[in-house]
Each structure stands twice: as structure tokens, then as C-alpha cells.
C-alpha positions as CSV (number, residue, x, y, z in Angstrom):
1,M,12.5,13.1,26.8
2,D,12.7,9.5,26.7
3,R,9.9,7.0,27.0
4,P,9.5,5.7,30.5
5,P,9.9,1.9,30.8
6,I,7.2,-0.3,29.4
7,T,5.1,-2.8,31.5
8,E,3.0,-5.2,29.8
9,S,-0.5,-3.8,30.3
10,A,-3.8,-5.0,28.9
11,Y,-3.0,-3.9,25.3
12,A,0.4,-5.9,25.0
13,K,-1.4,-8.9,26.8
14,H,-4.1,-9.0,24.3
15,P,-3.1,-7.2,21.2
16,I,-5.4,-8.7,18.7
17,R,-8.2,-7.9,20.5
18,S,-7.2,-4.1,21.2
19,L,-6.3,-3.6,17.7
20,A,-9.9,-5.0,16.7
21,V,-11.6,-2.4,19.3
22,L,-9.7,0.5,18.3
23,F,-10.4,-0.6,14.2
24,V,-14.1,-1.0,15.1
25,V,-14.2,2.6,17.0
26,W,-12.2,4.5,14.5
27,K,-14.0,3.0,11.6
28,A,-17.3,3.6,12.9
29,L,-16.6,7.5,13.9
30,L,-15.4,7.8,9.8
31,F,-18.2,6.1,8.8
32,L,-20.4,8.2,10.2
33,V,-18.4,11.2,9.3
34,V,-18.5,10.6,5.7
35,A,-22.1,9.4,5.4
36,Y,-23.6,12.1,7.2
37,C,-21.8,15.1,5.2
38,P,-24.4,17.5,4.0
39,G,-24.9,18.0,0.3
40,P,-23.1,16.6,-2.8
41,G,-20.3,18.9,-2.9
42,Y,-18.9,20.6,-5.6
43,D,-19.1,17.7,-7.7
44,T,-22.4,16.0,-8.5
45,S,-20.6,12.8,-10.4
46,T,-22.1,10.3,-7.9
47,T,-25.7,11.2,-8.6
48,L,-25.5,9.5,-12.1
49,L,-25.3,6.4,-10.5
50,T,-28.7,5.8,-9.2
51,E,-31.9,7.8,-9.3
52,T,-33.2,6.7,-6.0
53,D,-32.2,8.4,-2.4
54,E,-32.2,5.0,-0.8
55,S,-28.5,4.4,-1.4
56,A,-27.4,7.9,-0.9
57,R,-25.4,7.3,2.6
58,I,-23.4,4.5,0.9
59,L,-22.8,6.4,-2.2
60,K,-21.2,9.1,0.0
61,F,-18.2,6.4,-0.3
62,V,-18.0,7.1,-4.3
63,R,-16.0,9.6,-4.4
64,W,-12.9,10.6,-6.9
65,D,-11.5,8.0,-8.2
66,A,-14.0,5.5,-6.7
67,I,-16.8,6.4,-9.4
68,Y,-14.3,4.8,-11.8
69,F,-13.7,1.7,-9.8
70,V,-17.2,1.2,-9.4
71,R,-18.3,2.1,-13.4
72,T,-15.5,-0.4,-14.3
73,A,-16.7,-3.2,-11.8
74,E,-20.2,-3.1,-13.4
75,R,-19.3,-3.1,-17.2
76,G,-15.9,-3.4,-17.6
77,Y,-13.6,-0.9,-19.1
78,L,-15.3,1.4,-22.0
79,F,-13.0,4.3,-22.3
80,E,-9.2,4.3,-22.7
81,Q,-8.7,6.6,-19.8
82,E,-10.3,4.1,-17.3
83,W,-7.2,1.7,-17.3
84,A,-5.6,4.1,-14.8
85,F,-8.2,2.6,-12.6
86,S,-7.2,-1.4,-12.6
87,Y,-8.8,-1.9,-9.1
88,G,-12.1,-2.0,-10.7
89,Y,-11.2,-4.5,-12.6
90,L,-10.3,-6.9,-9.7
91,L,-14.2,-5.7,-7.8
92,R,-16.0,-6.7,-11.3
93,G,-14.4,-10.0,-10.7
94,L,-15.5,-10.3,-7.0
95,I,-19.2,-9.0,-7.9
96,S,-19.2,-11.5,-10.7
97,I,-20.3,-14.4,-8.4
98,F,-23.2,-12.5,-7.5
99,N,-26.1,-12.5,-9.6
100,G,-24.1,-13.5,-13.0
101,G,-22.2,-10.1,-12.3
102,N,-25.7,-8.2,-13.0
103,V,-25.1,-6.2,-10.1
104,Q,-26.3,-2.6,-9.7
105,P,-23.7,0.5,-8.8
106,P,-25.5,0.8,-5.0
107,A,-24.7,-2.8,-4.6
108,I,-21.5,-2.7,-5.7
109,A,-20.7,0.4,-3.5
110,V,-21.9,-1.9,-0.6
111,I,-19.5,-4.5,-1.7
112,G,-16.7,-2.2,-2.2
113,V,-16.9,-0.6,0.9
114,I,-17.2,-3.8,3.1
115,L,-14.1,-5.6,0.8
116,S,-12.3,-2.3,2.2
117,H,-13.1,-2.4,5.8
118,V,-12.2,-6.6,5.5
119,T,-9.1,-6.1,3.7
120,H,-7.9,-3.0,5.9
121,F,-8.4,-4.9,9.0
122,V,-6.5,-7.7,7.9
123,S,-3.8,-5.7,6.6
124,V,-3.6,-4.2,10.5
125,L,-3.1,-7.8,11.5
126,V,-0.4,-8.7,9.3
127,L,1.4,-5.5,9.7
128,Y,1.6,-6.6,13.3
129,H,2.6,-10.1,12.5
130,L,5.3,-8.4,10.2
131,T,6.8,-6.2,12.7
132,K,6.9,-9.2,15.3
133,T,8.7,-11.4,12.4
134,V,11.2,-8.3,11.0
135,L,12.0,-6.2,14.3
136,G,10.9,-9.5,17.1
137,S,8.7,-9.8,20.2
138,E,11.6,-11.0,23.0
139,T,10.9,-7.8,24.9
140,A,8.3,-5.9,26.3
141,R,9.3,-2.8,24.4
142,Q,9.5,-4.6,21.2
143,R,6.0,-5.9,21.7
144,A,4.8,-2.2,22.4
145,L,6.4,-1.4,18.9
146,C,4.5,-4.1,17.1
147,F,1.2,-3.0,18.7
148,V,1.7,0.7,18.1
149,S,2.6,0.3,14.5
150,A,-0.5,-1.7,14.0
151,A,-2.2,0.8,15.5
152,L,-0.9,3.4,13.7
153,H,-1.9,1.7,10.7
154,V,-5.6,1.8,11.7
155,T,-5.6,5.6,12.0
156,S,-3.3,6.0,8.8
157,P,-3.4,9.3,7.0
158,A,-5.3,7.5,4.3
159,G,-8.4,7.7,6.3
160,A,-11.2,7.4,4.7
161,F,-9.8,6.3,1.0
162,L,-9.4,3.0,3.3
163,S,-13.2,2.7,3.9
164,A,-14.4,3.4,0.4
165,P,-14.4,1.4,-2.5
166,Y,-10.6,2.4,-3.4
167,G,-7.5,0.0,-4.2
168,E,-5.8,1.2,-1.4
169,P,-7.1,-1.1,1.1
170,V,-6.5,-4.4,-1.0
171,F,-3.4,-2.7,-1.9
172,S,-2.1,-2.4,1.6
173,C,-3.5,-5.8,2.2
174,L,-1.4,-7.8,-0.2
175,N,1.6,-5.5,-0.5
176,L,2.2,-6.1,3.5
177,T,1.3,-9.4,3.0
178,G,4.0,-10.1,0.3
179,L,6.5,-8.3,2.4
180,Y,5.6,-10.7,5.5
181,V,6.1,-13.7,3.3
182,Y,9.1,-12.2,1.7
183,S,10.5,-11.7,5.0
184,S,9.9,-15.1,6.4
185,A,11.5,-16.6,3.1
186,I,14.7,-15.1,4.5
187,L,14.6,-16.0,8.0
188,A,13.8,-19.6,6.8
189,E,17.3,-19.2,4.8
190,Q,18.8,-18.7,8.1
191,T,17.5,-21.9,9.5
192,K,18.5,-24.0,6.4
193,S,14.7,-24.7,5.3
194,W,15.5,-24.2,2.1
195,T,12.1,-25.4,0.6
196,R,10.2,-23.0,3.1
197,R,12.3,-20.2,1.6
198,D,11.8,-21.2,-2.1
199,L,8.0,-21.3,-1.7
200,N,7.7,-18.2,0.3
201,F,10.1,-16.3,-2.5
202,V,7.3,-17.9,-5.3
203,L,4.1,-16.9,-2.8
204,A,5.6,-13.5,-2.2
205,G,5.9,-12.9,-6.2
206,V,2.3,-13.7,-6.5
207,L,0.9,-11.4,-3.5
208,F,3.4,-8.6,-5.2
209,A,1.9,-9.4,-8.7
210,G,-2.1,-9.0,-7.0
211,A,-0.8,-6.0,-5.3
212,T,0.6,-4.5,-8.9
213,L,-2.6,-5.8,-10.4
214,T,-4.5,-3.3,-7.6
215,R,-2.3,-0.4,-8.0
216,S,1.0,-0.1,-10.4
217,N,3.0,0.9,-7.6
218,G,3.1,-2.5,-6.4
219,I,6.0,-3.1,-9.0
220,L,8.2,-1.4,-6.8
221,S,8.1,-4.4,-4.3
222,G,9.9,-6.5,-7.3
223,A,12.9,-4.2,-6.0
224,L,13.1,-6.8,-3.4
225,F,14.1,-9.6,-5.8
226,A,16.2,-7.6,-7.9
227,Y,18.0,-7.0,-4.6
228,D,18.7,-10.3,-4.0
229,A,19.5,-11.4,-7.6
230,V,22.6,-8.7,-7.3
231,L,23.5,-10.3,-4.0
232,G,23.6,-13.8,-5.8
233,A,25.8,-12.2,-8.5
234,V,28.1,-10.6,-6.0
235,E,28.0,-14.0,-4.4
236,V,28.9,-15.6,-7.7
237,L,32.0,-13.2,-8.5
238,T,33.4,-13.6,-4.9
239,R,33.0,-17.4,-4.1
240,G,32.3,-19.0,-7.5
241,L,29.1,-21.2,-8.4
242,S,27.6,-23.3,-6.3
243,F,24.4,-25.3,-6.3
244,G,22.8,-23.7,-3.5
245,V,23.5,-20.1,-5.3
246,I,22.2,-21.5,-8.3
247,R,18.7,-22.8,-7.0
248,R,18.5,-19.6,-4.9
249,T,18.7,-17.5,-7.6
250,A,16.3,-19.2,-9.6
251,F,13.7,-19.1,-6.9
252,V,14.7,-15.0,-6.6
253,V,14.4,-15.1,-10.5
254,L,11.1,-16.8,-10.5
255,G,9.2,-14.5,-7.8
256,G,10.9,-11.4,-9.5
257,S,9.1,-12.8,-12.7
258,I,5.7,-13.1,-11.5
259,V,5.8,-10.0,-10.1
260,A,6.4,-8.4,-13.5
261,L,3.8,-10.2,-14.9
262,G,1.0,-8.2,-13.0
263,M,2.3,-5.4,-15.0
264,I,3.0,-7.5,-18.3
265,V,-0.8,-9.0,-18.4
266,P,-3.0,-6.1,-18.3
267,Q,-0.6,-4.0,-20.8
268,Y,-1.1,-7.3,-23.3
269,I,-4.8,-7.2,-22.7
270,A,-5.1,-3.4,-23.3
271,F,-2.6,-4.0,-26.5
272,K,-4.8,-6.8,-27.9
273,A,-7.9,-4.3,-27.5
274,Y,-6.1,-0.9,-28.9
275,C,-3.5,-1.9,-31.1
276,L,-4.3,-5.1,-33.6
277,D,-6.5,-2.9,-35.9
278,S,-4.0,-0.4,-37.8
279,H,-6.5,1.7,-38.9
280,S,-8.1,2.6,-35.2
281,A,-4.8,2.0,-33.3
282,R,-3.6,4.5,-30.7
283,P,-0.7,6.3,-30.7
284,W,0.8,4.6,-27.7
285,C,0.6,1.3,-29.8
286,E,4.0,2.5,-31.8
287,R,5.9,2.9,-28.7
288,L,9.0,0.8,-28.3
289,L,7.4,-0.3,-24.9
290,P,3.8,0.3,-25.4
291,S,2.3,1.0,-22.3
292,I,-1.2,2.1,-21.6
293,Y,-0.7,2.8,-18.0
294,S,2.1,5.3,-18.5
295,W,-0.1,6.7,-21.9
296,V,-3.2,7.6,-19.7
297,Q,-1.1,8.9,-16.8
298,V,0.3,11.5,-19.0
299,E,-2.6,11.9,-21.7
300,Y,-5.1,12.3,-19.3
301,W,-3.8,12.9,-16.0
302,N,-1.2,15.4,-16.5
303,N,1.4,12.7,-14.5
304,G,5.2,13.2,-15.9
305,F,8.7,14.3,-14.3
306,L,7.8,17.5,-12.7
307,T,4.7,18.2,-14.7
308,Y,2.9,18.5,-11.2
309,W,5.7,21.6,-10.1
310,T,3.4,24.6,-10.6
311,V,2.8,27.5,-8.3
312,S,-1.0,26.7,-8.3
313,N,0.0,23.4,-6.8
314,L,2.4,24.5,-4.3
315,P,-0.6,24.2,-1.5
316,L,-0.5,20.5,-2.4
317,F,3.0,19.8,-1.9
318,L,2.4,21.7,1.6
319,L,-0.3,18.7,2.3
320,A,2.3,16.2,1.4
321,A,5.3,17.4,2.9
322,P,4.7,15.7,6.7
323,I,4.3,11.8,5.0
324,L,6.7,12.6,2.1
325,T,9.4,13.7,4.8
326,I,8.9,10.8,7.4
327,M,9.0,8.6,4.7
328,F,12.4,9.8,2.8
329,Y,13.8,10.5,6.3
330,S,12.7,7.0,7.8
331,A,13.9,5.1,4.5
332,L,17.5,6.8,4.7
333,V,17.6,5.8,8.6
334,A,16.5,2.2,7.8
335,V,19.3,1.9,5.0
336,R,21.9,2.9,7.3
337,G,20.8,0.7,9.6
338,Q,20.0,2.9,12.6
339,L,15.9,2.6,13.0
340,G,15.2,2.5,16.4
341,Q,18.7,3.1,18.1
342,S,17.8,6.3,19.9
343,S,15.4,4.0,22.1
344,S,16.7,0.6,21.9
345,A,13.3,-0.6,20.7
346,C,13.6,-2.4,17.4
347,W,16.5,-4.9,17.9
348,S,16.8,-8.4,19.4
349,P,18.9,-9.1,22.6
350,V,19.2,-12.7,21.2
351,P,23.2,-12.7,19.6
352,G,23.3,-13.2,15.7
353,H,19.4,-11.6,15.2
354,T,20.3,-7.9,14.9
355,A,22.5,-7.8,11.8
356,L,19.9,-10.2,10.0
357,R,16.5,-7.8,11.0
358,Q,18.7,-4.8,10.3
359,S,19.3,-6.3,6.5
360,L,15.3,-6.9,6.1
361,V,14.8,-3.7,7.2
362,L,16.9,-2.0,4.7
363,R,15.3,-4.5,2.2
364,L,11.8,-3.1,3.0
365,A,12.6,0.5,2.8
366,I,13.8,-0.1,-0.8
367,P,10.2,0.3,-2.3
368,Q,9.2,3.1,0.3
369,G,12.1,5.3,-0.4
370,I,11.4,4.8,-4.5
371,L,7.6,5.6,-3.9
372,A,8.2,8.8,-2.2
373,V,10.7,10.1,-5.0
374,M,8.4,9.0,-7.7
375,A,5.6,11.2,-5.7
376,L,7.6,14.2,-5.3
377,T,8.8,14.5,-9.1
378,N,6.1,12.6,-11.4
379,L,2.9,11.8,-9.5
380,H,0.0,14.1,-8.3
381,V,2.2,14.6,-4.9
382,Q,-1.1,14.7,-2.4
383,I,-2.2,11.0,-3.3
384,I,1.0,10.2,-1.1
385,N,-1.0,10.5,2.0
386,R,-3.0,7.9,0.8
387,I,-0.5,5.2,-1.1
388,C,1.9,5.5,2.0
389,S,-0.4,2.9,3.5
390,G,1.0,-0.1,2.3
391,Y,4.6,0.3,3.3
392,P,5.8,-0.4,6.9
393,V,9.1,1.4,7.3
394,W,7.8,4.7,8.2
395,Y,5.0,3.1,11.0
396,W,8.1,1.6,12.4
397,F,9.8,4.7,12.3
398,L,7.4,6.7,14.1
399,A,6.5,4.0,16.8
400,A,10.3,3.6,17.8
401,L,10.8,7.3,18.5
402,G,12.3,7.8,21.7
403,D,10.9,11.4,22.2
404,V,7.0,10.6,23.6
405,R,6.3,14.4,22.8
406,T,7.0,14.3,19.2
407,F,5.4,10.7,18.9
408,G,2.3,12.4,20.5
409,V,2.3,15.4,18.1
410,G,2.6,13.0,15.0
411,V,-0.3,10.8,16.3
412,K,-2.4,13.8,16.9
413,A,-1.7,15.2,13.5
414,M,-2.7,11.9,11.8
415,A,-5.8,11.6,13.2
416,L,-6.8,15.3,12.9
417,Y,-5.9,15.0,9.2
418,A,-7.4,11.8,8.7
419,G,-10.6,13.3,10.2
420,I,-10.9,16.5,8.4
421,Q,-10.1,14.5,5.2
422,A,-13.1,12.4,6.1
423,V,-15.5,15.5,5.8
424,L,-13.9,16.5,2.6
425,F,-14.4,13.4,1.1
426,G,-18.0,13.0,2.1
427,S,-18.8,16.4,0.8
428,F,-17.0,15.6,-2.6
429,L,-14.3,18.4,-2.0
430,P,-10.8,18.4,-2.8
431,P,-8.1,17.9,-1.8
432,A,-8.2,14.2,-3.0
């Protein structure tokens, strides 16, 4: 069943206002569900953060990894395993402007919840403008796709994790903004705006580095610069050296190097803390590439190639299967240049724009595809339902579906999952 012709309805005429209303309603619903869930659940770790009942409602959002984020924000890293939660360090930097950093856990939770709501809304707006930049907004169908993609991000299966003091909303904001700036760089190149292109490459690198500091999977966005570096090498081999190629490659390499710093700098800080004293050096210090991130993930969280593939974890694979399937398939469709072809929703009627936009979609699909593979083989697979929120291509795939019924089922399933997840999250019940 194909979609009927799209007319300029109210949401298309006032998309930002409509997205804001949807965001407020959805967030208010999730907030009420989480805040008023009964009991502490099977784990009472949150009660260690406070001895009073006044902050009990807001502390409903301090579940699972959020406990680590709040603790590290309060007093910095104390235990080695806490290095798996780099967002807490960024949150500590934010609260340091309040009372010289002497802020108690309930107040940190409030700041974290506010930050999560703000950055989630910003990322919704960024995704809307990223979609306009990459897929265009010349036709009513394209404008509808821009709105629907951003609306899907509001009701993302990440759900309560985009409201709690977690790294996901901040990561989503930084990563999507980085993708927007990177896409603007590619488009600037087509209009021969060389300086704007070069500056955008650098700014995109800075944003991806921030995303990497927040969640280590942000490093995957560095694949965009690697892709461009390969294109530059191919051009040199086929056409020879030129000043234009040298200049472009230099800024591509600079942008990619900045992204790498988002991973290298924390490793250097950890190396100084744990490895310089030979009498107390940790085992990971002796490795060829000493990484505290990879060490704590394996040593404390049992991450590793196929280590999660056990019979007892089969329900978690089933839980992750819908999003994993959509991410895999949409990335494959995008790489083939077929995203939205069935509904003609994506591509511009302006001659010459289609090939460029298809090339951009292909680029942006690369980090998403790599993440999906990593989630299936190396990570706790169920977390894909929340870390998927910072990647745009699967939203575009759903929004561009030509079958209304399939699209409706997908949206209802996402909303239902997010609602159930909010109940489990507020009650401190798995899965997380």
C-alpha cells in the first residue's frame, strides 16, 4: 500500500513548533511513568546516594549506569572500572561551575536530567536540519520525511535513557551535529566554498571528538574522514597531485586526527594514573596499545568477541533483533544507493543533486553499519536499543517506507517498547 499524496498540513508549515509540542508531551509522559514507578526494584544501589526521601522522585532516573555517572561526577574516578563511564567525567566538568563542584548526588541527578532533556531536544532539531541538508526539502514529500525522521527521534526506543543522566542524549546531540557539519562541508565543496569546507571538516572533528569522550563508539564517526582520505588517495593515483587535493586531504586528516584525540587523551590520563609506578602498574599497562577502555570492558563487563553469545542471553538478542535488523538493512540499502527509492521520497528533483545526496547517505551509513556489527558480536547486545539514537540513516529508512501499514506497525512498536522500558527503568528492573 503506497502512501497517499502528501499535502502541506499544519505540521509541515510549522515543523519546529510541532516537534516541540510532541517532545514536551512525550517527555512528560515518560517522566511521570519513571518518577511514579513503585518500589526500588530488585537493586537498591540508588538508595546509597542519599539518606532523605525528598529527592526520591528524581533519583528514580539514577538507575543502572547512571549511578556510575553520578558518582564520578561527584568525586571523579576512584575505581578502575569506572573508566567505562566517561560521560560522568563530562558531567563533573559541568557541575564544577556550581558551588566549586561541591554538589550532592540529588542535585547532580537534577542537573543530569535537565542536560539530557536539553541535548535530546537539540538533537531532534539537528536531525531535522540534517535531513533537510542531506535529503532535501524541495517537495512536500521531502519536507514530510524531514519532520517524520525528527519525530521518530523523539520517540526513539532509547526512551528513558534519553531522559536520565546518561551519556546517550549528549552523545546523540554531538554526533548528529557532527554529521550535520560534516555534510555541510561536502555540500560546500560543490559550491567551491573551500574555506567553509575546510573549517567544517575541523569543526566536525571537534564534535566527533566530544561524542567519543561521551561514548567511545563516537570514534566510529572517524570512518567518515577515513573514507575521504581513501578518496583523496584514489584521486592522486588517477589524476596526480594538485594543490586542491593536498589542501583537502590535509584538512580531512586534521579532522580525523582530532576525532582520534577524543579516544587518546583519556587513555593518556589513565596511563599516567595507573602505569607510571612500576610497583602498582595494572596488567593492561604492558600491552602494545595500552587501553583502559578495552581492559575494563573485558575484565569487569565481560565484553569481547562472541562472549555474549550464550543461551541465557538469547532473550536479549531477541529484544535487540528489531533495531539490529533495521540498522543492518537500512545501512545496506543506503550503501547500495536505494534508500527511499520505493516511495521516491528522498531525492531532489533538481538535476545533479541526487548523486551528491546519495553519496552523503552512503557515507553516513558507514558508522551505523559498523556499530550494528559491533553490537552483534562484541557488546551487550541489548544496548543497541539506546545507542542507536545517535545515528540518522535508520530513521530515514523508516520515514521513507512506502508502505503505510509497515510504517505504522514500526512506530507503534517503538512507542510501546519505550513505554514498557520506562516502567522497567523506573522500577530498576532488567533489561537495561
